[in-house]
TIMI-116652 format. One record per residue (C-alpha): x, y, z. Coordinates in Angstrom, 1 decimal. Layout:
REM TIMI-116652
<node><east>X</east><north>Y</north><up>Z</up></node>
...
This chain:
REM TIMI-116652
<node><east>-67.6</east><north>-38.0</north><up>-11.5</up></node>
<node><east>-65.8</east><north>-34.8</north><up>-12.4</up></node>
<node><east>-63.0</east><north>-35.0</north><up>-14.9</up></node>
<node><east>-60.0</east><north>-33.3</north><up>-13.4</up></node>
<node><east>-57.0</east><north>-31.8</north><up>-15.2</up></node>
<node><east>-53.4</east><north>-32.6</north><up>-14.4</up></node>
<node><east>-51.3</east><north>-30.0</north><up>-12.4</up></node>
<node><east>-47.7</east><north>-29.4</north><up>-13.1</up></node>
<node><east>-45.0</east><north>-27.7</north><up>-11.1</up></node>
<node><east>-42.6</east><north>-25.6</north><up>-13.3</up></node>
<node><east>-39.8</east><north>-23.0</north><up>-12.8</up></node>
<node><east>-40.6</east><north>-19.7</north><up>-14.3</up></node>
<node><east>-38.8</east><north>-16.2</north><up>-14.5</up></node>
<node><east>-41.6</east><north>-13.9</north><up>-13.4</up></node>
<node><east>-39.9</east><north>-10.9</north><up>-14.7</up></node>
<node><east>-36.4</east><north>-10.1</north><up>-15.8</up></node>
<node><east>-35.6</east><north>-8.9</north><up>-12.2</up></node>
<node><east>-36.8</east><north>-11.9</north><up>-10.3</up></node>
<node><east>-35.0</east><north>-15.0</north><up>-9.5</up></node>
<node><east>-36.4</east><north>-18.0</north><up>-11.0</up></node>
<node><east>-38.7</east><north>-19.8</north><up>-8.6</up></node>
<node><east>-41.0</east><north>-22.8</north><up>-8.2</up></node>
<node><east>-44.5</east><north>-21.9</north><up>-8.7</up></node>
<node><east>-47.8</east><north>-24.0</north><up>-9.4</up></node>
<node><east>-49.8</east><north>-23.8</north><up>-12.6</up></node>
<node><east>-53.4</east><north>-23.8</north><up>-11.8</up></node>
<node><east>-56.0</east><north>-25.2</north><up>-14.1</up></node>
<node><east>-59.8</east><north>-25.4</north><up>-13.9</up></node>
<node><east>-62.0</east><north>-28.5</north><up>-13.9</up></node>
<node><east>-65.1</east><north>-28.9</north><up>-16.1</up></node>
<node><east>-67.1</east><north>-27.0</north><up>-13.5</up></node>
<node><east>-64.9</east><north>-23.9</north><up>-13.4</up></node>
<node><east>-63.3</east><north>-24.7</north><up>-9.9</up></node>
<node><east>-59.4</east><north>-23.9</north><up>-9.6</up></node>
<node><east>-57.4</east><north>-26.8</north><up>-8.3</up></node>
<node><east>-53.9</east><north>-27.1</north><up>-6.7</up></node>
<node><east>-51.4</east><north>-29.7</north><up>-6.4</up></node>
<node><east>-52.1</east><north>-32.0</north><up>-3.6</up></node>
<node><east>-49.7</east><north>-31.9</north><up>-0.4</up></node>
<node><east>-49.2</east><north>-28.2</north><up>-0.6</up></node>
<node><east>-50.1</east><north>-27.5</north><up>3.1</up></node>
<node><east>-47.3</east><north>-25.3</north><up>4.3</up></node>
<node><east>-48.3</east><north>-21.7</north><up>4.7</up></node>
<node><east>-46.7</east><north>-18.3</north><up>5.4</up></node>
<node><east>-48.3</east><north>-15.1</north><up>6.3</up></node>
<node><east>-48.7</east><north>-12.0</north><up>3.9</up></node>
<node><east>-46.7</east><north>-9.3</north><up>5.6</up></node>
<node><east>-46.9</east><north>-5.5</north><up>5.2</up></node>
<node><east>-43.4</east><north>-4.2</north><up>5.1</up></node>
<node><east>-40.9</east><north>-2.0</north><up>3.3</up></node>
<node><east>-39.1</east><north>-3.7</north><up>0.4</up></node>
<node><east>-35.9</east><north>-2.2</north><up>-0.7</up></node>
<node><east>-34.8</east><north>-3.0</north><up>-4.3</up></node>
<node><east>-31.1</east><north>-3.8</north><up>-4.7</up></node>
<node><east>-28.7</east><north>-3.9</north><up>-7.5</up></node>
<node><east>-25.6</east><north>-6.0</north><up>-7.6</up></node>
<node><east>-22.4</east><north>-5.1</north><up>-9.2</up></node>
<node><east>-19.0</east><north>-6.6</north><up>-9.1</up></node>
<node><east>-16.1</east><north>-5.0</north><up>-7.1</up></node>
<node><east>-12.5</east><north>-5.8</north><up>-5.8</up></node>
<node><east>-11.3</east><north>-6.0</north><up>-2.3</up></node>
<node><east>-8.1</east><north>-4.2</north><up>-1.7</up></node>
<node><east>-6.4</east><north>-1.6</north><up>0.5</up></node>
<node><east>-6.7</east><north>2.2</north><up>0.3</up></node>
<node><east>-4.4</east><north>4.4</north><up>-1.6</up></node>
<node><east>-0.9</east><north>3.7</north><up>-3.3</up></node>
<node><east>2.4</east><north>5.3</north><up>-2.6</up></node>
<node><east>5.9</east><north>4.9</north><up>-4.0</up></node>
<node><east>8.7</east><north>5.3</north><up>-1.5</up></node>
<node><east>11.8</east><north>6.7</north><up>-3.2</up></node>
<node><east>15.2</east><north>8.0</north><up>-2.2</up></node>
<node><east>18.2</east><north>9.9</north><up>-3.7</up></node>
<node><east>20.6</east><north>8.9</north><up>-0.9</up></node>
<node><east>22.5</east><north>6.2</north><up>-2.9</up></node>
<node><east>23.1</east><north>4.2</north><up>0.2</up></node>
<node><east>23.6</east><north>0.5</north><up>0.2</up></node>
<node><east>20.5</east><north>-1.3</north><up>1.1</up></node>
<node><east>21.0</east><north>-3.4</north><up>4.1</up></node>
<node><east>17.5</east><north>-4.3</north><up>5.1</up></node>
<node><east>14.2</east><north>-4.5</north><up>3.4</up></node>
<node><east>10.6</east><north>-5.5</north><up>4.6</up></node>
<node><east>8.4</east><north>-8.1</north><up>3.0</up></node>
<node><east>5.4</east><north>-7.7</north><up>1.0</up></node>
<node><east>2.4</east><north>-7.7</north><up>3.2</up></node>
<node><east>4.3</east><north>-6.2</north><up>6.3</up></node>
<node><east>2.6</east><north>-3.3</north><up>8.0</up></node>
<node><east>4.9</east><north>-0.4</north><up>9.0</up></node>
<node><east>3.8</east><north>2.3</north><up>11.5</up></node>
<node><east>5.3</east><north>5.5</north><up>13.0</up></node>
<node><east>8.9</east><north>5.0</north><up>14.1</up></node>
<node><east>9.4</east><north>1.7</north><up>12.4</up></node>
<node><east>12.0</east><north>0.9</north><up>9.6</up></node>
<node><east>10.8</east><north>1.4</north><up>6.2</up></node>
<node><east>14.3</east><north>0.2</north><up>5.0</up></node>
<node><east>17.8</east><north>0.4</north><up>6.1</up></node>
<node><east>20.7</east><north>2.0</north><up>4.2</up></node>
<node><east>24.3</east><north>1.8</north><up>5.0</up></node>
<node><east>23.1</east><north>-0.2</north><up>8.2</up></node>
<node><east>21.1</east><north>2.9</north><up>9.2</up></node>
<node><east>17.4</east><north>2.7</north><up>9.8</up></node>
<node><east>15.2</east><north>5.0</north><up>7.7</up></node>
<node><east>12.1</east><north>5.2</north><up>9.9</up></node>
<node><east>8.5</east><north>6.3</north><up>9.1</up></node>
<node><east>7.1</east><north>9.6</north><up>10.4</up></node>
<node><east>3.6</east><north>10.8</north><up>9.8</up></node>
<node><east>2.8</east><north>14.0</north><up>8.1</up></node>
<node><east>1.4</east><north>15.6</north><up>5.1</up></node>
<node><east>4.6</east><north>17.1</north><up>3.7</up></node>
<node><east>7.9</east><north>15.3</north><up>3.0</up></node>
<node><east>11.1</east><north>16.9</north><up>4.4</up></node>
<node><east>12.7</east><north>18.8</north><up>1.5</up></node>
<node><east>15.7</east><north>20.2</north><up>3.5</up></node>
<node><east>18.0</east><north>19.3</north><up>6.2</up></node>
<node><east>16.6</east><north>20.3</north><up>9.7</up></node>
<node><east>19.0</east><north>21.5</north><up>12.6</up></node>
<node><east>19.1</east><north>24.0</north><up>15.4</up></node>
<node><east>19.1</east><north>27.5</north><up>13.6</up></node>
<node><east>17.3</east><north>26.3</north><up>10.4</up></node>
<node><east>14.5</east><north>28.9</north><up>9.2</up></node>
<node><east>11.0</east><north>28.1</north><up>10.7</up></node>
<node><east>8.9</east><north>25.9</north><up>8.7</up></node>
<node><east>5.9</east><north>23.4</north><up>8.8</up></node>
<node><east>8.4</east><north>20.5</north><up>8.4</up></node>
<node><east>9.9</east><north>21.4</north><up>11.7</up></node>
<node><east>6.4</east><north>21.1</north><up>13.3</up></node>
<node><east>5.9</east><north>17.7</north><up>11.6</up></node>
<node><east>9.2</east><north>16.4</north><up>13.2</up></node>
<node><east>8.4</east><north>17.7</north><up>16.6</up></node>
<node><east>4.8</east><north>16.3</north><up>16.5</up></node>
<node><east>6.4</east><north>12.9</north><up>15.7</up></node>
<node><east>9.1</east><north>13.1</north><up>18.5</up></node>
<node><east>6.3</east><north>13.8</north><up>20.9</up></node>
<node><east>4.2</east><north>10.8</north><up>19.7</up></node>
<node><east>7.3</east><north>8.5</north><up>19.9</up></node>
<node><east>8.1</east><north>9.6</north><up>23.5</up></node>
<node><east>11.0</east><north>11.8</north><up>22.9</up></node>
<node><east>9.3</east><north>15.2</north><up>23.1</up></node>
<node><east>8.9</east><north>15.6</north><up>26.8</up></node>
<node><east>8.6</east><north>19.4</north><up>27.5</up></node>
<node><east>9.1</east><north>20.2</north><up>23.9</up></node>
<node><east>7.0</east><north>23.1</north><up>22.5</up></node>
<node><east>5.5</east><north>21.9</north><up>19.3</up></node>
<node><east>5.9</east><north>24.8</north><up>16.7</up></node>
<node><east>7.5</east><north>25.7</north><up>13.5</up></node>
<node><east>11.0</east><north>26.6</north><up>15.4</up></node>
<node><east>13.9</east><north>24.2</north><up>15.5</up></node>
<node><east>15.4</east><north>24.9</north><up>19.0</up></node>
<node><east>18.0</east><north>23.4</north><up>21.2</up></node>
<node><east>15.4</east><north>21.4</north><up>22.9</up></node>
<node><east>14.4</east><north>19.9</north><up>19.4</up></node>
<node><east>17.9</east><north>19.0</north><up>18.8</up></node>
<node><east>18.2</east><north>17.3</north><up>22.2</up></node>
<node><east>14.9</east><north>15.2</north><up>21.5</up></node>
<node><east>16.4</east><north>14.3</north><up>18.1</up></node>
<node><east>19.6</east><north>13.0</north><up>19.7</up></node>
<node><east>17.6</east><north>10.9</north><up>22.2</up></node>
<node><east>15.6</east><north>9.4</north><up>19.3</up></node>
<node><east>18.7</east><north>8.7</north><up>17.1</up></node>
<node><east>20.4</east><north>6.9</north><up>20.2</up></node>
<node><east>17.1</east><north>4.6</north><up>20.4</up></node>
<node><east>17.5</east><north>3.9</north><up>16.7</up></node>
<node><east>21.2</east><north>3.2</north><up>16.9</up></node>
<node><east>21.9</east><north>5.9</north><up>14.5</up></node>
<node><east>24.7</east><north>8.6</north><up>14.8</up></node>
<node><east>23.6</east><north>11.1</north><up>17.2</up></node>
<node><east>23.8</east><north>14.3</north><up>15.4</up></node>
<node><east>20.8</east><north>16.2</north><up>16.4</up></node>
<node><east>20.2</east><north>16.9</north><up>12.7</up></node>
<node><east>17.8</east><north>15.4</north><up>10.2</up></node>
<node><east>18.9</east><north>15.2</north><up>6.5</up></node>
<node><east>16.7</east><north>14.8</north><up>3.5</up></node>
<node><east>16.3</east><north>10.9</north><up>3.0</up></node>
<node><east>16.9</east><north>10.1</north><up>6.9</up></node>
<node><east>13.2</east><north>9.5</north><up>7.2</up></node>
<node><east>10.2</east><north>8.7</north><up>5.1</up></node>
<node><east>7.1</east><north>11.1</north><up>5.8</up></node>
<node><east>3.6</east><north>9.7</north><up>4.8</up></node>
<node><east>0.3</east><north>10.5</north><up>6.1</up></node>
<node><east>0.0</east><north>7.3</north><up>8.0</up></node>
<node><east>0.8</east><north>3.7</north><up>8.4</up></node>
<node><east>1.7</east><north>1.6</north><up>5.2</up></node>
<node><east>1.4</east><north>-1.9</north><up>4.0</up></node>
<node><east>4.2</east><north>-2.9</north><up>1.8</up></node>
<node><east>2.8</east><north>-3.9</north><up>-1.6</up></node>
<node><east>6.0</east><north>-4.6</north><up>-3.7</up></node>
<node><east>9.6</east><north>-4.3</north><up>-2.9</up></node>
<node><east>11.6</east><north>-2.9</north><up>-5.7</up></node>
<node><east>15.2</east><north>-2.4</north><up>-4.3</up></node>
<node><east>17.5</east><north>-5.3</north><up>-3.6</up></node>
<node><east>19.8</east><north>-5.9</north><up>-0.6</up></node>
<node><east>23.3</east><north>-5.1</north><up>-1.4</up></node>
<node><east>22.4</east><north>-2.5</north><up>-4.2</up></node>
<node><east>22.3</east><north>1.2</north><up>-4.0</up></node>
<node><east>19.0</east><north>2.6</north><up>-3.0</up></node>
<node><east>18.7</east><north>5.2</north><up>-5.7</up></node>
<node><east>15.1</east><north>5.8</north><up>-6.9</up></node>
<node><east>12.2</east><north>3.6</north><up>-6.0</up></node>
<node><east>12.6</east><north>1.5</north><up>-3.0</up></node>
<node><east>9.2</east><north>-0.1</north><up>-2.6</up></node>
<node><east>5.5</east><north>0.5</north><up>-3.3</up></node>
<node><east>2.9</east><north>0.6</north><up>-0.5</up></node>
<node><east>-0.8</east><north>1.1</north><up>0.2</up></node>
<node><east>-2.7</east><north>2.3</north><up>3.2</up></node>
<node><east>-3.7</east><north>-0.2</north><up>5.9</up></node>
<node><east>-7.4</east><north>0.3</north><up>5.6</up></node>
<node><east>-9.2</east><north>-2.2</north><up>3.6</up></node>
<node><east>-11.8</east><north>-1.1</north><up>0.9</up></node>
<node><east>-13.8</east><north>-2.2</north><up>-1.9</up></node>
<node><east>-13.6</east><north>-0.5</north><up>-5.4</up></node>
<node><east>-16.3</east><north>-0.7</north><up>-7.9</up></node>
<node><east>-16.2</east><north>0.5</north><up>-11.5</up></node>
<node><east>-19.8</east><north>1.7</north><up>-12.0</up></node>
<node><east>-21.2</east><north>2.5</north><up>-15.5</up></node>
<node><east>-22.4</east><north>6.2</north><up>-15.6</up></node>
<node><east>-26.0</east><north>4.8</north><up>-16.4</up></node>
<node><east>-26.0</east><north>3.4</north><up>-12.8</up></node>
<node><east>-24.4</east><north>6.3</north><up>-11.0</up></node>
<node><east>-27.6</east><north>7.0</north><up>-9.2</up></node>
<node><east>-27.0</east><north>3.9</north><up>-7.1</up></node>
<node><east>-23.8</east><north>5.3</north><up>-5.6</up></node>
<node><east>-24.7</east><north>7.9</north><up>-3.0</up></node>
<node><east>-21.9</east><north>9.1</north><up>-0.5</up></node>
<node><east>-22.7</east><north>7.8</north><up>2.8</up></node>
<node><east>-25.2</east><north>5.2</north><up>1.6</up></node>
<node><east>-25.2</east><north>1.7</north><up>3.2</up></node>
<node><east>-24.2</east><north>-1.3</north><up>0.8</up></node>
<node><east>-23.8</east><north>-5.1</north><up>1.4</up></node>
<node><east>-20.5</east><north>-6.8</north><up>0.3</up></node>
<node><east>-20.6</east><north>-10.4</north><up>-0.7</up></node>
<node><east>-17.3</east><north>-12.0</north><up>0.0</up></node>
<node><east>-15.8</east><north>-15.0</north><up>-1.8</up></node>
<node><east>-16.4</east><north>-17.4</north><up>1.2</up></node>
<node><east>-20.1</east><north>-16.7</north><up>1.0</up></node>
<node><east>-20.2</east><north>-14.2</north><up>4.1</up></node>
<node><east>-21.6</east><north>-10.9</north><up>3.9</up></node>
<node><east>-19.9</east><north>-7.7</north><up>5.1</up></node>
<node><east>-21.7</east><north>-4.3</north><up>5.7</up></node>
<node><east>-20.1</east><north>-0.9</north><up>4.3</up></node>
<node><east>-20.8</east><north>2.6</north><up>3.1</up></node>
<node><east>-19.8</east><north>4.6</north><up>0.1</up></node>
<node><east>-17.1</east><north>7.0</north><up>0.9</up></node>
<node><east>-16.1</east><north>8.4</north><up>-2.5</up></node>
<node><east>-17.8</east><north>8.7</north><up>-5.9</up></node>
<node><east>-15.8</east><north>9.7</north><up>-9.0</up></node>
<node><east>-17.2</east><north>12.6</north><up>-11.0</up></node>
<node><east>-15.4</east><north>11.8</north><up>-14.2</up></node>
<node><east>-16.0</east><north>8.6</north><up>-16.3</up></node>
<node><east>-12.8</east><north>6.9</north><up>-17.3</up></node>
<node><east>-12.3</east><north>4.3</north><up>-20.1</up></node>
<node><east>-11.0</east><north>0.9</north><up>-19.0</up></node>
<node><east>-7.2</east><north>0.6</north><up>-19.2</up></node>
<node><east>-5.4</east><north>-2.0</north><up>-21.2</up></node>
<node><east>-4.9</east><north>-2.9</north><up>-24.9</up></node>
<node><east>-7.3</east><north>-5.8</north><up>-25.1</up></node>
<node><east>-9.5</east><north>-4.8</north><up>-28.2</up></node>
<node><east>-12.1</east><north>-7.5</north><up>-27.2</up></node>
<node><east>-12.8</east><north>-6.1</north><up>-23.7</up></node>
<node><east>-15.6</east><north>-4.0</north><up>-22.7</up></node>
<node><east>-14.7</east><north>-0.3</north><up>-23.3</up></node>
<node><east>-17.6</east><north>1.3</north><up>-21.6</up></node>
<node><east>-16.4</east><north>4.2</north><up>-19.5</up></node>
<node><east>-17.0</east><north>3.8</north><up>-15.7</up></node>
<node><east>-17.0</east><north>5.8</north><up>-12.6</up></node>
<node><east>-14.7</east><north>4.7</north><up>-9.6</up></node>
<node><east>-16.7</east><north>4.1</north><up>-6.4</up></node>
<node><east>-14.9</east><north>3.5</north><up>-3.1</up></node>
<node><east>-16.5</east><north>1.6</north><up>-0.3</up></node>
<node><east>-15.3</east><north>1.4</north><up>3.3</up></node>
<node><east>-16.0</east><north>-1.6</north><up>5.3</up></node>
<node><east>-17.6</east><north>-1.3</north><up>8.8</up></node>
<node><east>-15.5</east><north>-4.3</north><up>10.0</up></node>
<node><east>-12.6</east><north>-5.0</north><up>7.7</up></node>
<node><east>-11.6</east><north>-7.9</north><up>9.9</up></node>
<node><east>-14.3</east><north>-10.0</north><up>8.4</up></node>
<node><east>-12.3</east><north>-10.2</north><up>5.1</up></node>
<node><east>-9.3</east><north>-12.0</north><up>6.8</up></node>
<node><east>-6.2</east><north>-12.0</north><up>4.7</up></node>
<node><east>-8.2</east><north>-11.4</north><up>1.3</up></node>
<node><east>-6.5</east><north>-9.0</north><up>-0.9</up></node>
<node><east>-7.5</east><north>-8.3</north><up>-4.6</up></node>
<node><east>-10.3</east><north>-10.7</north><up>-4.3</up></node>
<node><east>-13.5</east><north>-10.4</north><up>-6.4</up></node>
<node><east>-16.5</east><north>-9.5</north><up>-4.4</up></node>
<node><east>-20.2</east><north>-8.4</north><up>-5.2</up></node>
<node><east>-21.9</east><north>-5.2</north><up>-3.9</up></node>
<node><east>-25.5</east><north>-4.8</north><up>-3.4</up></node>
<node><east>-26.5</east><north>-1.1</north><up>-3.7</up></node>
<node><east>-29.7</east><north>-0.1</north><up>-2.1</up></node>
<node><east>-32.2</east><north>1.2</north><up>-4.7</up></node>
<node><east>-35.8</east><north>2.2</north><up>-4.6</up></node>
<node><east>-37.7</east><north>1.7</north><up>-1.3</up></node>
<node><east>-41.3</east><north>0.5</north><up>-1.6</up></node>
<node><east>-43.0</east><north>1.4</north><up>1.9</up></node>
<node><east>-45.8</east><north>-0.3</north><up>3.5</up></node>
<node><east>-46.5</east><north>-2.8</north><up>0.8</up></node>
<node><east>-47.9</east><north>-6.5</north><up>1.1</up></node>
<node><east>-45.3</east><north>-9.1</north><up>0.4</up></node>
<node><east>-44.8</east><north>-12.8</north><up>0.4</up></node>
<node><east>-41.9</east><north>-15.1</north><up>-0.5</up></node>
<node><east>-41.4</east><north>-15.5</north><up>-4.3</up></node>
<node><east>-42.2</east><north>-19.3</north><up>-4.1</up></node>
<node><east>-45.7</east><north>-18.4</north><up>-2.8</up></node>
<node><east>-46.7</east><north>-17.2</north><up>-6.3</up></node>
<node><east>-49.0</east><north>-19.5</north><up>-8.4</up></node>
<node><east>-48.9</east><north>-19.1</north><up>-12.1</up></node>
<node><east>-52.5</east><north>-19.3</north><up>-13.5</up></node>
<node><east>-53.3</east><north>-21.2</north><up>-16.6</up></node>
<node><east>-55.1</east><north>-18.3</north><up>-18.1</up></node>
<node><east>-52.2</east><north>-16.0</north><up>-17.4</up></node>
<node><east>-51.1</east><north>-13.8</north><up>-14.5</up></node>
<node><east>-50.4</east><north>-14.8</north><up>-11.0</up></node>
<node><east>-52.1</east><north>-15.5</north><up>-7.6</up></node>
<node><east>-51.5</east><north>-16.7</north><up>-4.2</up></node>
<node><east>-53.7</east><north>-19.4</north><up>-2.4</up></node>
<node><east>-55.2</east><north>-18.0</north><up>0.8</up></node>
<node><east>-56.0</east><north>-20.4</north><up>3.7</up></node>
<node><east>-58.9</east><north>-19.5</north><up>6.0</up></node>
<node><east>-58.7</east><north>-20.4</north><up>9.7</up></node>
<node><east>-61.2</east><north>-23.4</north><up>8.9</up></node>
<node><east>-58.8</east><north>-24.6</north><up>6.2</up></node>
<node><east>-60.9</east><north>-23.3</north><up>3.3</up></node>
<node><east>-58.6</east><north>-22.2</north><up>0.3</up></node>
<node><east>-59.2</east><north>-19.8</north><up>-2.3</up></node>
<node><east>-57.1</east><north>-18.2</north><up>-5.1</up></node>
<node><east>-56.6</east><north>-14.5</north><up>-4.9</up></node>
<node><east>-55.4</east><north>-13.0</north><up>-8.2</up></node>
<node><east>-52.5</east><north>-10.6</north><up>-7.7</up></node>
<node><east>-50.3</east><north>-8.1</north><up>-9.5</up></node>
<node><east>-46.7</east><north>-8.2</north><up>-9.0</up></node>
<node><east>-44.7</east><north>-5.3</north><up>-7.8</up></node>
<node><east>-41.0</east><north>-4.9</north><up>-6.5</up></node>
<node><east>-38.7</east><north>-7.9</north><up>-5.8</up></node>
<node><east>-36.2</east><north>-7.8</north><up>-3.0</up></node>
<node><east>-34.5</east><north>-10.3</north><up>-0.6</up></node>
<node><east>-36.5</east><north>-13.3</north><up>-1.9</up></node>
<node><east>-39.7</east><north>-11.5</north><up>-1.4</up></node>
<node><east>-42.2</east><north>-10.0</north><up>-3.9</up></node>
<node><east>-44.6</east><north>-7.2</north><up>-3.5</up></node>
<node><east>-48.3</east><north>-8.2</north><up>-4.3</up></node>
<node><east>-51.5</east><north>-6.1</north><up>-5.0</up></node>
<node><east>-55.0</east><north>-7.5</north><up>-5.1</up></node>
<node><east>-58.5</east><north>-7.4</north><up>-3.6</up></node>
<node><east>-58.9</east><north>-9.0</north><up>-0.3</up></node>
<node><east>-55.3</east><north>-8.9</north><up>0.8</up></node>
<node><east>-54.6</east><north>-8.4</north><up>4.5</up></node>
<node><east>-51.5</east><north>-8.5</north><up>6.6</up></node>
<node><east>-51.3</east><north>-11.9</north><up>8.4</up></node>
<node><east>-53.2</east><north>-13.7</north><up>5.8</up></node>
<node><east>-52.0</east><north>-17.2</north><up>5.4</up></node>
<node><east>-51.0</east><north>-18.4</north><up>1.9</up></node>
<node><east>-49.4</east><north>-21.6</north><up>0.8</up></node>
<node><east>-45.9</east><north>-22.3</north><up>0.0</up></node>
<node><east>-44.4</east><north>-25.4</north><up>-1.5</up></node>
<node><east>-43.0</east><north>-28.0</north><up>0.9</up></node>
<node><east>-39.2</east><north>-28.2</north><up>0.7</up></node>
């Protein structure tokens, strides 16, 4: 009767890049035959596929951009929004002296009073564009000239707001920003004078920011796809929209922290709704790395650690015959590993541990 050597199942780290997985250590009997643990009858096919290496880094979920809303009107604050509120075109940003200060969309703030007869300028065009969008510019010719028709449209708008119908727009009567905002923090207080900063806000588009070490800058290519891991375990797809070009040292006075300079990377989510109400939450970002095309791959747990060193897979023929195929390991991605070896073919059945 042949003497057989015991078999053990162990967890090993195949390389620094692979997740530890269960593998079977093979030993040889006194006639040189390779043996495997009993009961390992489940199989999986060897596939020929493309493996994409990924690298995971930490990021933060938040909102795009920041802005400070300020005023020099010195009016008494009579209404304020709440943090988290979204304000769109025409809605109140705050009220001063019981008069609404609405939001208009534009790239330039109003730096002068606008009225019939004022010199032509781009601020007039911004005002007329907004009046038309808000439904008060019917028949209005949108240009740089403030006409009697512009003044009439302003008075209609002021009537709807409950404001004094002057046909004029003073500096501080409106807040002009590039788009809708989300209130981040309210600085002013009701009953006090609104001089200086009233509130801070962000854009309404959710995004992920990553501080990437310069040594990993090759991972972040503008327009490239990424996968974002959310705190609830769900994944969200996105793409890189901006990549910083200047490395910056981390802010703060903590001498014990990591002072390695980083590059800011911004990622836009394909479907921001999947994040729910999360804001400022930590996330993980999987960046796509090297693509290994047309390689043979198996699940990591199909690997067998050979007693004499190296790795193999146990191939199962159609008649149930089993043999060990010694393999070299390549890329790891998505729970699979690239394998190279003589006799490998796509569709070949190899054993995997029962779970």
